[in-house]
C-alpha positions in Angstrom: 60.9 -7.6 31.2 59.7 -9.0 27.9 57.4 -7.0 25.6 53.8 -7.8 26.6 52.7 -7.7 23.0 55.2 -9.5 20.8 57.0 -11.4 23.6 60.2 -11.3 21.6 62.1 -8.2 22.6 62.8 -6.4 25.8 60.3 -3.8 26.9 61.4 -0.2 26.8 62.5 1.2 30.2 59.4 2.2 32.3 57.0 0.5 29.9 55.5 -2.8 28.9 56.1 -2.7 25.1 59.3 -2.9 23.1 60.4 -0.1 20.8 59.0 -1.9 17.7 55.5 -2.4 19.3 55.2 1.1 20.7 53.8 2.6 17.5 53.7 6.4 17.6 50.2 7.7 17.9 48.6 4.3 18.1 46.6 4.8 21.3 43.5 2.6 21.9 40.3 4.7 22.1 36.8 3.3 22.3 35.2 2.7 18.9 31.8 2.0 20.3 30.2 5.5 19.9 31.5 6.0 16.4 30.5 2.4 15.5 26.9 2.9 16.7 26.7 6.2 14.9 28.0 4.6 11.7 25.6 1.7 11.9 22.7 4.1 12.5 23.6 6.2 9.5 24.0 3.1 7.3 20.4 2.4 8.4 19.5 5.8 7.1 21.1 5.0 3.8 19.0 1.8 3.6 15.9 3.9 4.4 16.7 6.4 1.6 17.3 3.5 -0.8 13.9 2.0 0.1 12.3 5.3 -0.6 14.2 5.3 -3.9 12.9 1.8 -4.7 9.3 3.1 -4.3 10.1 6.0 -6.6 11.7 3.6 -9.1 8.7 1.4 -9.2 6.3 4.3 -9.8 8.6 5.7 -12.5 8.7 2.3 -14.2 5.0 1.9 -14.1 4.1 5.3 -15.6 6.9 5.3 -18.2 5.8 1.8 -19.2 2.2 3.0 -19.7 3.4 5.9 -21.8 5.6 3.7 -23.9 2.5 1.5 -24.6 0.5 4.5 -25.8 -1.6 5.3 -22.7 -2.6 9.0 -22.7 -4.8 11.3 -20.6 -4.7 13.6 -17.7 -4.3 10.8 -15.2 -1.1 9.6 -16.8 0.3 13.1 -16.8 -0.5 13.5 -13.1 1.1 10.2 -12.3 4.2 11.1 -14.3 4.6 14.4 -12.5 4.2 12.6 -9.1 6.7 9.9 -10.1 9.2 12.5 -11.3 8.9 14.5 -8.1 9.5 11.4 -5.9 12.3 10.2 -8.2 14.1 13.5 -7.8 13.4 13.7 -4.0 14.7 10.2 -3.5 17.9 11.1 -5.3 18.5 14.0 -3.0 17.7 11.9 0.0 20.2 9.3 -1.1 23.0 11.9 -1.7 22.5 13.5 1.7 22.4 10.2 3.5 25.5 8.9 1.7 27.5 12.1 2.4 26.7 12.1 6.1 27.4 8.4 6.4 30.6 8.6 4.5 31.9 11.3 6.8 31.1 9.4 10.0 32.2 6.0 8.5 35.7 7.4 7.7 36.0 8.8 11.2 35.1 5.3 12.6 37.5 3.6 10.2 40.4 5.8 11.2 39.6 5.1 14.8 39.6 1.3 14.4 42.7 1.4 12.2 44.7 3.2 14.9 43.4 0.8 17.5 44.3 -2.1 15.3 47.9 -0.7 15.1 48.1 -0.6 18.8 46.8 -4.2 19.1 49.1 -5.5 16.3 51.6 -3.0 14.9 53.1 -5.4 12.4 49.7 -6.6 11.0 49.1 -3.9 8.4 50.2 -4.1 4.7 49.1 -0.5 3.9 50.3 2.7 5.5 47.8 4.4 7.8 47.1 7.2 5.2 45.5 4.6 2.9 42.8 4.2 5.4 41.2 7.3 4.0 43.1 7.9 0.8 42.4 4.4 -0.5 38.7 5.3 -1.0 39.5 8.3 -3.2 42.4 7.3 -5.4 41.1 5.9 -8.7 41.8 2.2 -9.5 43.3 1.3 -6.2 40.0 2.2 -4.5 38.8 -1.1 -6.0 40.9 -3.2 -3.5 42.8 -1.0 -1.1 39.9 -0.4 1.3 39.2 -4.1 1.5 42.8 -4.9 2.3 42.9 -2.2 5.0 39.6 -3.6 6.5 40.9 -7.1 6.5 44.1 -6.0 8.3 41.9 -4.2 10.9 39.7 -7.3 11.1 42.6 -9.7 11.8 44.4 -7.4 14.2 41.2 -6.8 16.2 40.3 -10.4 16.7 40.6 -12.0 20.2 44.1 -13.2 21.1 45.2 -16.4 19.3 42.1 -16.3 17.1 41.8 -15.6 13.4 38.2 -15.1 12.2 37.2 -15.9 8.7 37.0 -13.2 6.0 33.7 -14.3 4.4 31.7 -11.4 5.8 34.2 -8.8 4.7 34.7 -10.3 1.3 30.9 -10.6 0.7 30.4 -6.9 1.7 33.2 -5.8 -0.5 32.0 -7.8 -3.5 28.5 -6.3 -3.1 29.9 -2.8 -2.7 31.9 -3.2 -6.0 28.8 -4.5 -7.8 26.7 -1.6 -6.4 29.3 0.9 -7.8 29.2 -0.4 -11.3 25.4 -0.9 -11.2 24.9 2.7 -10.1 27.2 4.0 -12.7 25.4 2.0 -15.5 22.0 3.1 -14.2 23.1 6.7 -14.0 24.5 6.7 -17.5 21.3 5.1 -18.9 19.2 7.7 -17.1 21.1 10.7 -18.4 20.8 9.5 -22.0 17.1 8.4 -21.8 14.6 10.7 -23.4 11.8 8.5 -24.9 9.4 6.7 -22.6 10.8 3.3 -23.4 14.3 4.4 -22.6 13.1 6.0 -19.3 11.4 2.8 -18.4 14.6 0.9 -19.0 16.6 3.4 -17.0 14.2 3.2 -14.0 14.5 -0.6 -14.1 18.3 -0.4 -14.0 18.0 2.2 -11.1 15.7 -0.2 -9.2 18.3 -3.0 -9.5 21.1 -0.6 -8.4 19.1 0.5 -5.3 18.3 -3.0 -4.3 22.0 -4.0 -4.6 23.0 -0.9 -2.6 20.6 -1.9 0.2 22.3 -5.3 0.4 25.8 -3.6 0.5 24.7 -1.2 3.2 23.2 -4.0 5.3 26.5 -6.0 5.0 28.4 -2.9 5.9 26.4 -2.6 9.1 27.4 -6.2 10.0 31.1 -5.5 9.3 31.1 -2.2 11.4 29.4 -3.9 14.4 31.6 -6.9 14.3 34.9 -4.9 14.2 33.5 -2.6 16.9 32.6 -5.5 19.1 36.0 -7.2 18.6 37.9 -4.1 19.4 35.8 -3.4 22.5 36.4 -6.9 23.7 40.1 -6.8 22.9 40.5 -3.6 24.8 38.7 -5.0 27.9 40.9 -8.1 27.7 44.0 -6.1 28.1 47.5 -7.0 26.7 48.3 -10.6 25.8 49.2 -12.5 28.9 52.9 -13.2 29.3 53.4 -17.0 30.0 55.0 -17.7 33.3 58.6 -18.9 33.3 59.7 -22.0 34.9 
């Protein structure tokens, strides 16, 4: 019997896959639950970023007024209120990001293992880079994209190869958001005068808007891969063409 996956080598005794395709530990498990949880938490990240946008605008307004020389009890009260929201939004963003990152990596590992079962030879990076690629400096600027593209291609319906535009757009926006956040954070930590605080709040506003776009694109990527793998699992192994 020919291997049901590669159709090139003989299937192992008692099985439908050859030795090369029977990847150890690569067992297909449903990604739907984790995919939905990840998409939901990314929605929470977007909500936290929207809260931060409101705080950024308030901070910009009050620091701008102070920089222009406006004084009085009203300005002091507005400044205290803006600072409180600014700090609260930062905490909300950190908590949302941590929770989302944990579930997202669980989902990513699940779909990577599934992708190996669908297409054992379709991965340029070892399985460990699925998680490690996000934390190793320098390589984290492109390894996660490569891992995701391999998962994307291996999860596509049989004989189809979907375009990479969505993944590339998401990754580009994610990289931009990383640098924008770092620049805004650096500006904020070194800002003391009202004019500098106003500039820092402006940069943080831009960073939060970019992060919203990156999170929204991440939702689309997660849902697309989850749907492709669910459909692929339901479709079963690639049909072996009839001889004769």
